[in-house]
C-alpha positions as CSV (number, residue, x, y, z in Angstrom):
1,M,-16.2,-29.3,19.8
2,S,-17.5,-25.4,18.0
3,K,-15.6,-24.5,15.0
4,K,-13.4,-21.5,15.7
5,I,-10.8,-19.7,12.9
6,L,-8.3,-17.0,13.9
7,V,-8.5,-14.5,11.2
8,W,-4.5,-12.6,11.0
9,F,-5.5,-9.0,9.5
10,R,-2.5,-7.6,7.8
11,N,-3.1,-5.0,5.1
12,D,-6.7,-6.1,5.0
13,L,-7.9,-3.7,7.4
14,R,-11.8,-3.7,6.6
15,L,-15.1,-5.3,6.8
16,H,-16.4,-4.2,3.2
17,D,-15.2,-6.9,0.2
18,N,-13.1,-9.2,2.5
19,E,-13.3,-13.0,1.4
20,M,-11.2,-13.8,3.8
21,L,-13.4,-12.4,6.4
22,V,-16.4,-13.5,4.7
23,E,-15.4,-17.1,4.6
24,A,-14.5,-17.5,8.4
25,I,-18.0,-16.2,9.2
26,A,-19.4,-18.7,7.2
27,K,-17.7,-21.6,8.5
28,A,-16.5,-20.9,11.5
29,D,-19.1,-20.7,14.9
30,E,-16.8,-18.2,16.3
31,I,-14.0,-16.2,14.8
32,L,-11.3,-14.5,16.5
33,P,-9.6,-11.5,15.0
34,V,-5.9,-10.6,15.6
35,Y,-3.8,-7.9,14.3
36,I,0.0,-8.0,15.4
37,F,2.6,-5.2,15.8
38,D,5.7,-6.5,14.6
39,P,8.3,-4.8,16.1
40,R,10.4,-5.5,12.8
41,H,8.6,-3.2,10.8
42,F,9.9,-0.2,12.8
43,E,14.0,-1.2,13.2
44,H,16.3,0.5,11.0
45,S,16.9,-0.7,7.4
46,R,20.4,-1.4,5.8
47,Y,19.7,2.2,3.9
48,H,20.4,4.3,7.0
49,T,16.6,4.5,7.1
50,I,13.7,3.0,9.3
51,K,11.3,0.8,7.8
52,T,8.2,2.5,9.2
53,G,8.5,6.3,9.8
54,A,5.6,8.2,11.9
55,T,3.6,9.4,9.6
56,R,2.4,5.8,8.4
57,A,2.9,4.4,11.8
58,Q,0.1,7.0,13.1
59,F,-2.0,6.0,10.0
60,L,-1.6,2.6,10.6
61,L,-2.6,3.2,14.1
62,E,-5.9,4.8,13.2
63,S,-7.0,2.2,10.9
64,V,-6.6,-0.6,13.5
65,A,-8.2,1.5,15.9
66,S,-10.9,1.8,13.4
67,I,-11.3,-1.7,12.6
68,R,-11.5,-2.1,16.4
69,E,-14.7,-0.1,16.1
70,S,-16.3,-1.8,13.8
71,F,-16.1,-5.1,15.3
72,Q,-17.2,-3.7,18.9
73,K,-20.3,-2.4,17.0
74,F,-20.8,-6.1,16.3
75,G,-20.7,-6.9,20.1
76,G,-17.0,-7.8,19.7
77,D,-13.4,-7.1,19.1
78,I,-10.2,-7.4,17.4
79,L,-7.0,-9.2,19.4
80,I,-4.2,-6.3,19.4
81,A,-0.7,-7.6,20.4
82,Q,2.8,-6.6,19.8
83,G,5.5,-9.2,18.8
84,K,6.6,-11.6,15.9
85,P,3.3,-13.5,14.5
86,E,5.6,-16.5,14.5
87,D,5.7,-16.6,18.4
88,L,2.6,-15.2,19.3
89,L,0.1,-16.9,16.4
90,P,0.8,-20.6,17.6
91,K,0.3,-19.3,21.3
92,L,-2.9,-17.9,20.3
93,V,-4.2,-20.9,18.2
94,A,-3.5,-23.4,21.6
95,E,-5.1,-21.2,24.2
96,Y,-8.6,-20.7,22.1
97,E,-8.3,-24.4,20.9
98,I,-8.4,-22.6,16.9
99,T,-9.5,-25.2,14.2
100,E,-7.9,-23.2,11.6
101,V,-6.0,-19.4,10.2
102,Y,-7.0,-17.2,7.5
103,H,-4.7,-14.4,6.4
104,H,-4.2,-12.8,3.3
105,R,-0.6,-13.6,1.3
106,E,1.5,-11.3,0.9
107,V,4.1,-10.6,-2.5
108,A,7.5,-9.3,-1.1
109,S,10.4,-11.6,0.7
110,E,10.4,-10.1,4.4
111,E,5.9,-10.7,4.5
112,T,6.1,-14.0,2.8
113,A,9.2,-15.6,5.1
114,V,6.7,-14.9,7.8
115,S,3.7,-16.3,6.4
116,T,6.0,-19.2,5.4
117,H,7.4,-19.7,9.3
118,V,4.2,-19.7,11.0
119,E,2.5,-21.9,8.4
120,D,5.3,-24.5,9.3
121,L,4.9,-24.1,13.4
122,L,0.9,-24.1,12.6
123,W,1.6,-27.3,10.9
124,K,3.3,-28.9,13.5
125,Q,-0.2,-28.5,15.8
126,K,-2.1,-29.5,13.1
127,V,-3.7,-26.3,12.1
128,N,-3.9,-25.0,8.4
129,L,-3.1,-21.8,7.6
130,K,-5.3,-20.6,5.1
131,H,-3.9,-18.2,2.2
132,F,-6.1,-15.4,0.4
133,I,-5.8,-13.1,-2.0
134,G,-7.6,-9.8,-1.7
135,H,-5.4,-6.8,-2.5
136,T,-5.7,-6.5,-6.7
137,L,-8.0,-5.5,-8.9
138,Y,-8.2,-8.8,-10.7
139,N,-7.9,-12.1,-8.9
140,K,-4.6,-14.1,-10.4
141,E,-7.3,-16.6,-11.5
142,D,-8.8,-14.7,-13.5
143,L,-5.8,-13.2,-15.7
144,P,-6.0,-14.4,-19.7
145,F,-1.9,-16.1,-18.4
146,P,-0.4,-17.3,-15.7
147,I,1.9,-15.7,-13.4
148,K,5.2,-17.0,-15.2
149,D,3.9,-15.8,-18.8
150,I,2.3,-12.2,-17.7
151,P,3.9,-9.6,-20.4
152,D,6.6,-7.4,-19.1
153,V,5.5,-4.7,-20.8
154,F,2.7,-2.9,-19.2
155,A,0.8,-2.0,-21.7
156,Q,0.4,-5.5,-23.0
157,F,-0.7,-6.3,-19.2
158,K,-3.3,-3.6,-19.1
159,K,-4.4,-4.3,-22.9
160,K,-4.9,-8.1,-22.7
161,T,-6.0,-8.0,-18.8
162,E,-8.6,-5.2,-19.7
163,R,-10.0,-7.1,-22.8
164,D,-10.0,-11.0,-21.3
165,A,-10.2,-10.7,-17.7
166,I,-13.3,-9.8,-15.3
167,V,-13.4,-7.6,-12.2
168,K,-15.6,-9.3,-9.9
169,P,-18.2,-8.2,-7.7
170,C,-17.4,-7.1,-3.9
171,F,-17.9,-9.6,-1.4
172,L,-21.1,-8.2,1.0
173,T,-20.2,-6.4,4.4
174,P,-21.0,-9.5,7.3
175,E,-24.3,-8.4,8.8
176,K,-23.5,-10.8,12.1
177,I,-20.5,-11.5,13.7
178,N,-19.7,-14.1,16.5
179,F,-16.7,-13.9,18.4
180,V,-14.2,-16.2,20.4
181,N,-15.2,-15.2,24.0
182,V,-11.5,-13.5,25.2
183,A,-11.0,-11.5,28.4
184,A,-8.6,-9.4,27.5
185,W,-8.3,-8.1,24.0
186,G,-5.0,-6.0,23.9
187,E,-4.5,-2.0,24.3
188,L,-3.7,-0.2,21.1
189,P,-0.3,0.3,21.4
190,M,0.8,4.5,21.5
191,L,2.7,6.0,18.8
192,N,5.9,6.4,21.0
193,E,5.7,3.1,21.7
194,L,6.2,1.8,18.0
195,I,8.6,4.6,17.2
196,V,11.8,4.0,19.3
197,N,14.3,4.9,16.5
198,E,13.5,8.3,15.9
199,E,12.4,11.4,17.4
200,L,8.8,11.9,17.1
201,P,8.1,15.0,14.8
202,T,5.1,16.8,15.2
203,L,2.4,15.5,13.2
204,N,-0.1,17.6,11.3
205,E,-3.3,17.5,13.0
206,N,-4.8,18.9,10.2
207,S,-4.1,16.2,7.9
208,E,-6.7,15.1,5.3
209,F,-5.5,11.8,5.8
210,R,-6.9,9.6,8.5
211,G,-6.5,5.7,8.8
212,G,-9.7,3.5,9.0
213,E,-12.5,2.4,6.8
214,Q,-14.8,5.0,7.4
215,E,-12.5,7.8,6.5
216,A,-11.8,5.6,3.3
217,F,-15.2,5.9,2.4
218,K,-15.4,9.6,3.3
219,H,-12.5,10.1,1.0
220,L,-13.7,8.2,-2.0
221,H,-17.2,9.8,-1.6
222,D,-15.8,13.2,-2.3
223,F,-13.7,12.2,-4.9
224,L,-16.5,11.2,-6.6
225,H,-18.8,14.3,-5.6
226,T,-16.3,16.3,-7.2
227,G,-16.6,14.5,-10.5
228,E,-20.3,15.1,-10.3
229,D,-19.5,19.0,-9.8
230,M,-17.1,18.8,-13.1
231,A,-19.8,17.4,-14.9
232,L,-22.4,19.7,-13.8
233,S,-20.0,22.8,-14.1
234,N,-18.7,21.4,-17.6
235,A,-15.3,21.4,-16.2
236,S,-12.1,19.4,-17.2
237,L,-8.7,18.3,-16.0
238,K,-5.4,17.3,-17.6
239,K,-4.4,13.6,-16.9
240,N,-1.6,14.5,-14.3
241,E,-4.0,16.6,-12.4
242,V,-6.4,14.0,-11.7
243,V,-5.4,12.8,-8.2
244,S,-7.5,10.6,-6.1
245,K,-5.3,10.4,-3.1
246,L,-7.0,7.0,-2.1
247,S,-3.7,5.0,-2.4
248,A,-3.2,5.5,1.5
249,W,-6.1,3.4,2.4
250,L,-5.8,0.9,-0.6
251,A,-2.3,0.1,0.7
252,L,-3.6,-0.9,4.3
253,G,-6.5,-2.5,2.9
254,C,-9.0,-0.1,4.1
255,L,-10.6,0.6,1.1
256,S,-10.7,-2.7,-1.6
257,P,-9.6,-1.9,-5.1
258,R,-12.6,-3.6,-6.2
259,E,-14.9,-1.1,-4.5
260,V,-13.2,1.6,-6.1
261,Y,-13.6,0.1,-9.3
262,W,-17.0,-0.4,-9.3
263,K,-17.8,3.1,-7.7
264,M,-15.7,4.7,-10.6
265,K,-17.7,2.7,-13.2
266,E,-20.9,4.0,-11.6
267,A,-19.8,7.3,-11.4
268,E,-19.1,7.4,-14.9
269,A,-22.4,5.7,-16.0
270,S,-24.2,8.8,-13.9
271,Y,-22.1,11.8,-15.3
272,G,-19.7,10.7,-18.0
273,L,-16.1,12.2,-17.7
274,K,-14.8,8.7,-19.0
275,P,-11.2,10.3,-18.8
276,Y,-11.5,11.4,-15.0
277,F,-12.5,8.2,-13.7
278,N,-10.9,6.4,-16.0
279,Q,-7.4,7.6,-14.7
280,I,-8.1,6.0,-11.3
281,V,-8.9,3.2,-12.5
282,L,-5.6,3.3,-15.0
283,G,-3.7,3.6,-11.0
284,L,-5.4,0.3,-10.1
285,L,-4.4,-1.5,-13.0
286,W,-0.8,-0.4,-12.1
287,R,-0.7,-1.6,-8.9
288,D,-1.8,-5.1,-9.9
289,Y,0.8,-4.9,-12.7
290,Y,3.9,-4.6,-10.1
291,R,1.9,-6.5,-7.5
292,F,2.1,-9.4,-10.4
293,M,6.1,-8.6,-11.1
294,F,6.9,-9.1,-7.9
295,K,5.4,-12.4,-7.7
296,K,6.5,-13.2,-10.7
297,Y,10.2,-11.8,-10.2
298,R,10.3,-11.9,-6.5
299,N,13.5,-10.3,-5.2
300,T,14.8,-8.9,-8.1
301,F,13.1,-5.6,-7.6
302,F,15.5,-5.0,-4.5
303,K,18.8,-5.7,-6.4
304,P,20.5,-2.4,-7.0
305,A,21.2,-3.7,-10.6
306,G,17.7,-5.0,-10.9
307,F,16.9,-6.7,-14.3
308,T,20.6,-5.2,-16.3
309,S,23.8,-7.3,-15.6
310,N,26.2,-4.1,-16.5
311,L,24.7,-1.2,-14.1
312,K,27.9,0.9,-12.5
313,S,27.6,0.0,-8.6
314,L,26.9,2.9,-6.7
315,P,27.8,3.6,-2.7
316,Q,24.6,2.9,-0.8
317,V,26.3,5.9,1.7
318,D,24.3,8.3,3.4
319,N,26.4,11.3,2.2
320,D,25.4,15.3,2.4
321,L,23.6,14.9,-1.3
322,L,21.5,12.5,0.1
323,Q,20.8,14.1,3.0
324,A,20.1,17.3,0.8
325,W,17.6,15.5,-0.8
326,K,16.0,13.9,1.7
327,N,15.9,17.2,3.9
328,G,14.6,19.0,0.6
329,N,17.8,21.4,1.0
330,T,19.2,20.7,-2.8
331,G,18.6,24.1,-4.0
332,Q,16.1,23.2,-6.8
333,P,12.9,24.8,-5.4
334,L,10.2,22.2,-6.8
335,V,12.4,19.0,-5.9
336,D,12.4,21.0,-2.4
337,A,9.1,21.7,-2.0
338,M,8.0,18.1,-3.0
339,M,10.4,16.9,-0.5
340,Y,9.3,19.1,2.1
341,E,5.7,17.8,1.1
342,L,6.7,14.5,1.8
343,N,8.5,14.6,4.7
344,T,5.2,16.7,6.7
345,T,2.4,14.8,4.7
346,G,3.9,11.7,4.1
347,Y,2.1,11.8,0.4
348,L,3.5,12.5,-3.3
349,T,1.3,12.8,-6.5
350,N,2.9,10.3,-8.8
351,A,4.3,13.0,-10.8
352,A,6.0,14.8,-7.9
353,R,7.7,10.8,-6.9
354,Q,8.7,10.5,-10.1
355,L,10.3,14.5,-11.0
356,V,11.9,14.1,-7.4
357,A,13.5,10.0,-8.0
358,T,14.6,11.3,-11.2
359,Y,16.4,14.1,-9.8
360,L,18.2,12.0,-7.7
361,V,18.9,9.4,-10.0
362,Y,20.0,11.1,-12.9
363,E,21.0,14.9,-11.5
364,L,22.4,13.8,-7.9
365,G,24.0,10.6,-9.3
366,L,22.9,8.5,-6.3
367,S,21.8,4.6,-5.7
368,W,18.3,4.5,-6.5
369,V,18.0,2.4,-3.5
370,M,18.5,4.9,-1.0
371,G,15.6,7.0,-2.2
372,A,13.5,3.8,-2.2
373,A,14.0,3.2,1.1
374,Y,13.6,6.7,2.1
375,F,9.9,6.5,0.5
376,E,9.9,3.3,2.3
377,E,10.1,5.0,5.4
378,K,8.0,8.1,4.5
379,L,5.3,7.3,2.4
380,I,1.7,6.7,4.1
381,D,0.7,4.3,1.2
382,Y,4.1,2.9,1.0
383,N,3.8,-0.7,-0.4
384,P,6.5,-3.1,-1.6
385,A,5.5,-3.9,-5.3
386,S,4.4,-0.7,-6.3
387,N,7.5,1.7,-4.4
388,W,10.6,-0.6,-5.6
389,G,8.9,-1.4,-9.0
390,N,8.3,2.3,-9.5
391,W,11.9,3.3,-8.3
392,A,13.6,0.6,-10.8
393,N,11.8,1.7,-13.9
394,I,12.8,5.0,-13.3
395,A,16.2,4.0,-12.4
396,G,17.0,1.8,-15.6
397,V,16.9,-1.4,-13.8
398,G,13.4,-2.2,-14.1
399,N,11.9,-5.3,-15.8
400,D,9.5,-3.5,-18.3
401,Q,12.7,-1.9,-20.7
402,R,10.3,0.4,-22.7
403,L,10.4,2.6,-19.7
404,T,14.0,3.1,-19.5
405,N,14.6,6.3,-21.4
406,S,11.2,8.0,-20.5
407,F,12.6,9.8,-17.2
408,N,14.1,13.4,-17.9
409,F,14.5,15.5,-15.1
410,E,13.7,18.8,-17.1
411,K,10.7,17.1,-19.5
412,L,9.4,16.3,-15.7
413,L,9.4,19.9,-15.2
414,K,7.8,21.4,-17.6
415,I,4.5,18.9,-17.6
416,V,4.4,19.1,-13.7
417,D,5.1,22.2,-13.1
418,P,5.1,24.6,-16.3
419,K,4.2,27.8,-14.2
420,G,6.1,27.2,-11.1
421,L,2.9,27.3,-9.1
422,Y,3.9,24.2,-6.7
423,S,6.5,25.4,-4.6
424,Q,4.6,28.3,-3.4
425,A,1.6,26.9,-2.8
426,V,3.4,24.2,-0.8
427,R,5.1,26.5,1.1
428,A,2.4,29.0,1.9
């Protein structure tokens, strides 16, 4: 009897640097790639938001379509289904006589609960669910400390990790794949089939964000060549002006953080400009930090009081002030321009996110979790650890207390847009 491995894709929609896929191909006679659109990801949240908005859903559809095209070039496909993984995966295992199921481990509570449920059901079928870790720059086993002892202060985490840990080389992209024989691979759903809890907006057809692995490579290439042009012209940028916009592809796993790291190191060796490329590596370290913090502290980041015990409880209501902030109608020109950009593109720079979050928390006096939930709906690059971890720190309830007093709206205004040009450019 041949060995068949089901490869359950989630936020790992790529062929390059994908240990899960490489090992499945090496150990199985045939593989069955699967992607499941879980309807719970598109439901209302308790914070008066939708868990996944239309812009991110469109990016997701494009990313799944891209990996489908990649598998089709190998003479196969990816099985696409809609429903709950815990309902569908055991049926697929039985139907296709699957020997083992591979998937990438997540860190947020809802995702890990689904994995645990699936694992329990597969165990009853005497089928193992094997976990892989492929979302971070540094593997947890390569860190210089166990998860429980990771420093809460980012600066300490960064210093010790960069000094004592290594970034592993990327896994090679497969050259040959044997697929399970499937009669019907399933249709990619339309956007209006996924987004049933909101009116579909007119999406920006000229958006620079197109989902998928090949689009990720194009964007990475363009960023690197911007650095090359800067080196040739002896130009320079301030730290807050270095923006790669790679985060959307990193969030869905269309792009590996290790791929980004090694490309940055190659470019740095070729062009110099270490401060330019190091800003991107710093962003990758922040991603790792929040992911490991979620693994260390689990649901604490979702609690309004976070890591504090004396926070004044604020009502989690969808009032006029919150609606004005969401819609970009606060009367503060820069905040409104940034919220307009978020609502129309699904993206904001990190500095812009900090500014609008600081405004909501300290100027409007609203509950930070309402802002975090709205970002969850709107951000094209949403991932639970970075989003909720950043918001908690801005609100002063995070685990790194050194950051508690570092968010001041007037100070951020002067840093982000000293000449008041941002709102003019966004509205143009």
